[in-house]
N, C-alpha and C positions, 0 to 999 in steps of 0.2 A: 715661706721658710725655704731656704736653699737646700738643694739636695747635697747631702754629705756622703763620703765614702771614707773606709777605714782600711788602712794596709793590715792584712792579716798577719804577717810575720812580726810587724814592729809596734802595730797599734797607732801609728799616725792618722790622724783624721784632717780631711782637707774638703774644701768645697769640690764638688765633681767637675764643674767647669774649669777650675784652675789647676787641676791634675794634668801634668805632662805625661810623658813617656814613661817615667819612673817615679818611684817614692822619693820625695824631697829628704826624707830622713834616712832611710836605708838603701835607696838605689835599686831596689827590686823593681821589676817590670809592673806596669799599671795593671796587668792581669791579676795580680794578686790582691787587687782592691775589691772590697765588698760593700754593699749599701750599708749606711749607718745612719741610726737615728739618736739624737741626743736623749740623754737619759734623764734630764731635769726640766722642770717646767721653764718656760721663757723668762719668767721673772727672776727665778733663782739663777738661771743660767746667765743672765744679764749682770747679776751681782758677782757670781763667780768669774766672768770674764773681764772683770776690772782688775784681777790679779793683785789684789792689795796684799793677800798674805805671802804669796811667793816674793813680791817685791821687798815687803819688810824683812822676811826672812833673809834674803840674799844681802840686804843693808847690814843686818846684824852679824851674818856670817863674814862679811868684809872685815869688821872689827875684831871678831872672834880669831880670824887668822892673822890679823895684822900685828896684834899685841905681842904675841910671843915672837914673831919674827923681828920687830922692831928691838924688842929686848936684846936677841941674839945679834942684831947688828950693832947695837950700842956696845955691847961687851966684847965682841970679837973684832969689830971694825971701828973702834972708838974715835977715829981720826976723820971718818967719813961724816960730813956735815952733823956733828954732834948736837948742835943747838936746834938745828930743824928736826933731827929725828926724834929727840927728846920731846919737842913740842907736839909733834905728831902722836907720840906715845901718850903723852899727858891727855891730849884731846880725846884719842881713842878710848882710853881707860874710863874717861869721864861720859862719853857718850854711848858706850856699849849698853849700860842698863836702859837708856832711854829707847834704843833701838829694839831691845829685848822686850820692854813693855809693849812697844807698838806691835811686834811680831807676835806676842802672846794675846793681845787683844783681837787682832786681826785673824789669829788661829782660831780664837773662841767663835768669832763671827763666822769664819769660813765653816767651821765644824757644824755650827748650828744651821747655816744654810745648806750644806752638803749633805749632812746625816741627820738633821732635825733633831740632835741629842748631842750632848757631850759625854754620855754615859757607855759608850762602847769600850771594851777593854783598851784597845790601842790608843783611843783618844785620852782616856784617863792616864795611861802611862805617860803619854806626851805632855799632859799638863802637869804631872808631878815633876817631870825631868824639866819642863820650862821653868817652873818655880825654883827648882834647884839651880839652874844655870843662872837665874836672875839673881839669887840670894849670893851665888859665888861672884857674881860681877859687882854686886854692891859691896861685898866684902873687899873685893880687890880694889874698888875706888875709895875705900876708907883706907886700906892697909898701904897701897902703893905709895902715897906721898910720904907717909911715915917712915918707910923703908927706902925711900929713893928709887922706886921702880927697880927693884932687885930680884933676889931669889925668889920671895914669896909672891910677887907680882907675876913672875914667871910660872911658878907653880899653879897659881890660881887660874892664870890664863890657859895653860895647858888644860887643867880640868874643864874649864868652859868650852875648849875646842873640842875635847873628847865627848862632852854631852851634846855640843853642837853637831858633831858628826852622827851620832847615834840618833838625835832627833832627826836629822835629815833622811837617814836610812829608813826610819819608821814612817816618816812623811812620804817617801817615795812609795811605799807600799800602799798608801792611801789614794794615790792619784787615779787609778783608773778602777776603783771598787764600783759595784753597782750600787746606785743610790736609792734610798727609800722612794716608793712611789713610782718606780721606774717600769717601763714596758719593754722587755728584750725584743728584739727582732724575731719575727716568725720565720725561720729559716726553711722549715719543711713545707710542702705543698698540701693542702687539703685535698683529700680524695672524695 
């Protein structure tokens, strides 16, 4: 296994041999780096390094942000490619629930690999809010064509966006937590 180092100020992890004079993330001198050891087993790490959950999350976030923006464009700039914008809006409304299902499923797998449980308080909250955003997106998919992608579609999309932002902030807190079965580096010297 390759030797890893971690930037103390920002937490960036890189292979020691690939580190230049400064941290690629924050720009601080390489002197701020310390030895780092992965906190999960090789098999768990291999699955986590596929980044399936972050990829599916970013896919669904794209649609969550796009839908209210497209509605604003349609109603305030209605002469700007109306057929194309409306087509993209319709597509986005119908694809959002699919991407959310993928994000939820990958989140469950990620949680089980990373934490070996889904019963931690923060994961429970994330699961509840994930179900809420999924139900809102399905409601939007049903309501939007009936009301011609107007006010209710916009309201539902903004609610989805707000929940998506909240989920992202909670997820950010889970990125660098110490995982079960980990062994922190021994920083002190034995006497």
